[in-house]
C-alpha positions in Angstrom: 131.2 95.3 111.5 127.4 95.1 111.5 125.3 97.7 113.3 121.9 96.0 112.8 120.4 92.5 113.3 119.8 91.5 109.7 116.6 89.6 108.8 117.5 86.5 106.7 115.9 86.5 103.3 115.5 83.3 101.3 115.2 83.5 97.5 111.8 82.4 96.3 111.6 79.6 93.7 108.8 81.6 91.9 110.4 85.0 91.0 108.4 88.0 89.8 109.1 89.1 86.2 108.5 92.5 84.6 105.7 91.0 82.4 103.9 89.4 85.3 100.4 90.6 86.3 100.1 91.4 90.0 97.2 92.1 92.4 98.1 94.0 95.6 95.4 94.2 98.4 95.6 95.5 101.9 96.8 98.3 104.2 98.5 101.6 103.5 101.8 99.7 103.2 100.3 97.7 100.3 99.5 101.1 98.8 103.1 102.2 99.3 104.4 99.0 97.6 101.9 99.2 94.8 102.8 102.8 94.0 106.4 101.8 93.8 105.5 99.1 91.2 103.2 101.3 89.2 105.8 104.1 89.1 108.1 101.6 87.3 105.2 100.5 85.1 104.7 96.9 86.3 101.3 95.5 85.5 99.7 96.0 88.9 96.1 96.2 90.1 96.4 98.1 93.3 93.8 97.9 96.0 90.7 97.8 93.8 88.5 98.2 97.0 90.8 101.0 98.4 92.9 100.6 101.4 91.8 97.6 103.6 93.4 96.8 107.0 91.5 93.9 108.4 92.2 90.3 107.1 88.6 89.2 107.4 87.3 92.1 105.3 90.0 91.5 102.7 89.0 87.8 102.6 85.3 88.7 102.2 86.0 91.2 99.4 88.2 88.8 97.5 85.6 86.0 97.9 82.8 88.2 96.6 84.8 89.2 93.6 85.7 85.5 93.0 82.0 84.6 93.1 81.2 87.6 90.9 78.2 88.5 93.1 77.3 92.1 92.1 76.5 94.7 94.7 72.9 96.0 94.8 71.7 99.5 95.6 70.0 98.4 98.8 73.3 97.2 100.2 74.8 100.6 100.4 74.6 102.6 103.7 73.6 106.3 103.6 75.3 108.6 106.0 76.5 112.2 105.9 74.9 112.9 102.5 76.9 110.0 100.9 76.3 106.3 100.1 79.0 104.0 101.4 79.9 100.3 101.3 81.5 98.5 104.2 83.6 96.6 101.6 85.2 99.7 100.3 87.3 102.6 101.4 85.6 106.0 101.8 87.2 107.2 98.5 84.5 105.2 96.7 81.6 106.8 98.6 79.2 108.9 96.4 76.3 111.3 96.7 74.4 109.2 94.1 73.4 105.7 95.1 73.2 104.4 91.6 76.6 105.9 90.7 78.1 104.3 93.9 76.8 100.9 93.0 78.0 101.2 89.4 81.5 102.2 90.6 82.0 99.4 93.2 80.7 96.8 90.7 83.3 98.0 88.2 85.9 97.5 90.9 84.5 94.0 91.7 84.9 93.0 88.1 88.5 94.3 88.1 89.3 92.2 91.1 87.8 89.1 89.7 89.8 89.5 86.4 93.0 90.0 88.4 92.3 86.9 90.5 91.9 84.8 87.4 94.9 86.3 85.4 97.5 87.4 87.9 100.7 85.5 88.6 101.1 87.0 92.0 98.7 88.1 94.8 100.3 90.2 97.6 98.2 90.5 100.7 99.2 93.1 103.3 97.4 92.7 106.6 97.3 95.8 108.8 95.6 94.9 112.1 93.7 92.0 113.7 91.6 94.6 115.5 88.5 95.5 113.6 85.0 96.8 113.9 81.7 94.9 113.4 78.5 96.6 112.2 76.1 95.9 115.1 73.1 95.8 112.8 74.4 92.8 110.8 77.3 91.6 112.8 79.8 91.9 109.8 83.3 93.2 109.8 83.7 96.6 108.1 86.5 98.0 106.1 85.8 101.5 107.3 83.3 103.1 109.7 82.7 106.0 107.3 82.4 108.4 110.2 79.2 106.7 111.4 79.0 107.1 115.2 81.1 104.4 117.0 78.1 103.3 119.0 76.9 101.4 115.9 80.0 99.2 115.9 81.7 96.7 118.3 85.5 96.5 118.3 86.9 93.0 118.4 90.2 91.1 117.9 90.2 88.3 115.3 92.5 85.4 116.1 94.8 83.4 114.0 92.5 80.4 114.5 89.7 82.4 112.7 91.9 83.8 110.0 93.6 80.6 108.8 90.5 78.6 107.8 88.9 81.6 106.2 91.9 82.1 103.9 92.5 78.4 103.3 89.0 78.1 101.9 89.4 81.3 99.9 92.7 80.3 98.4 91.4 76.8 97.5 88.7 78.4 95.5 91.1 80.9 93.8 93.4 78.2 92.8 90.6 76.4 91.0 90.4 79.3 88.4 94.1 80.2 88.7 96.1 77.2 89.8 99.5 78.9 89.2 98.8 82.0 91.4 101.6 82.6 93.9 100.5 84.3 97.1 102.7 86.6 99.2 101.5 87.5 102.7 103.1 90.3 104.7 102.2 92.1 107.9 102.3 95.9 107.7 105.2 97.5 109.5 103.0 100.3 110.6 102.2 100.2 114.3 98.6 100.8 115.3 99.1 102.9 118.4 95.4 103.6 118.9 95.2 100.0 120.2 98.0 100.7 122.7 101.4 99.1 122.8 100.2 95.8 124.1 97.1 95.8 121.8 99.3 96.4 118.8 101.6 93.5 119.7 98.6 91.2 120.3 97.3 92.2 116.9 100.5 91.7 115.0 101.1 88.3 116.8 97.8 86.9 115.5 98.5 88.1 112.0 102.1 86.7 112.1 100.9 83.4 113.3 98.1 83.1 110.7 100.6 84.1 107.9 103.1 81.5 109.1 100.5 78.7 109.3 99.2 79.4 105.8 102.7 79.5 104.3 103.6 76.3 106.1 100.5 74.5 104.7 100.6 75.7 101.1 103.6 75.6 98.7 102.2 78.6 96.8 101.9 80.8 99.9 105.0 82.8 100.9 105.6 85.0 103.9 107.6 88.3 103.5 108.9 89.8 106.8 108.0 93.5 106.4 107.2 93.9 110.1 110.4 92.2 111.3 112.6 94.2 109.0 111.1 97.4 110.3 111.3 96.3 114.0 114.8 95.0 113.8 116.9 96.2 110.9 115.2 99.6 110.9 114.5 100.0 114.6 116.0 103.5 114.9 113.4 106.3 115.0 115.1 108.1 112.1 113.3 105.6 109.9 109.9 106.7 111.2 107.8 109.7 110.0 106.9 112.5 112.4 104.1 110.4 113.9 106.7 107.8 115.0 104.5 105.0 113.6 104.7 105.1 109.8 108.0 104.2 108.0 109.7 107.0 106.1 110.1 106.8 102.3 113.7 105.7 102.9 112.5 102.8 105.1 109.8 101.8 102.5 112.5 101.8 99.8 114.7 99.6 102.0 111.9 97.1 102.7 111.0 97.0 99.0 114.7 96.3 98.3 114.5 93.3 100.5 111.3 92.3 98.7 113.2 92.5 95.4 116.0 90.4 96.9 113.5 87.7 97.9 111.1 87.7 95.0 112.5 89.4 91.9 113.9 87.5 88.9 117.4 88.7 87.9 115.9 90.2 84.7 113.5 92.3 86.9 116.5 93.6 88.9 118.3 94.6 85.7 115.1 96.3 84.5 115.0 98.4 87.7 118.6 99.3 87.5 118.0 100.7 84.0 114.8 102.6 84.6 115.5 104.1 88.0 118.0 106.6 86.5 115.3 107.6 84.0 112.8 108.1 86.8 115.3 110.2 88.7 115.9 112.4 85.6 112.2 112.9 85.0 111.7 113.9 88.7 114.2 116.8 88.5 113.7 119.5 85.9 117.1 121.2 85.0 117.3 125.0 85.5 117.5 127.4 82.6 115.6 125.3 80.2 112.6 126.5 78.2 109.4 124.5 78.6 109.6 123.2 75.0 113.2 122.0 75.5 112.2 120.2 78.7 109.2 118.5 77.1 111.5 117.4 74.2 114.0 115.9 76.7 111.1 114.1 78.6 109.8 112.7 75.3 113.3 111.2 74.6 113.5 109.7 78.0 110.0 108.3 77.8 111.0 106.6 74.5 114.2 105.2 76.2 112.0 103.9 79.0 109.6 102.1 76.6 112.5 100.5 74.7 114.0 99.2 78.0 110.7 97.9 79.1 110.1 96.1 75.8 113.3 94.2 76.2 112.1 92.6 79.4 108.5 91.7 78.3 
């Protein structure tokens, strides 16, 4: 007997292996997925620009990294005693303009290197609603607490997203022809846009992802949003805000991701390292600090031996 409507998952012909290099870019759900991979020591570059929600901002940032066009001091925006970039999350803002430019250019180089070397690019789009900086008419990653009167809120359509990404991916494949691209839509609902506004937003993202996957053999769609809405529709799988998935829900969705994209060897690796992770996360009672550190050292060596077997 089944108590949920299960989302069908088709195995990918291009499975992810432990030794693969990955670039994850996008919303807070990309952050959740990326942390899961990093925690298990996959070779992952996670959100080099920080968390990005809007597909057009993500495309612009990736395109700039691809071109290697460095940021200049005069491009930063000063507000609240800090220098900001509309291509980066607020965690990269600095009190020093030169330091800010140096940091974001370092991240730019990191993104370019990943685009040229990675075997998999995972894009997690959050919302089709976004804000444009009135002064220059460009989409922004973050308003950086600048008064809202300086921005205009707009909804980008699938008809705008698809050609932007098709052009971007065509250029990426010139330097990395074997790159596999996975697009998913964040399962987080953006309630500030209202129930109807959230559905409109997700609809444009879903349509754009579907069209790109249908037109490119190296683009794949992963149904994070559908899994959350149907298989995990009960509110016990949401955090207290009733919008973000719980850790249990995230783990379930990543399990589906493994089912779709992981090589069998990657699954075996996970089955062997997860018990080690669990052990390291729970310090036994009545152990001296030195004894606990010795045990951790042994487990770390076990982990490295296991990982080496799958590289």
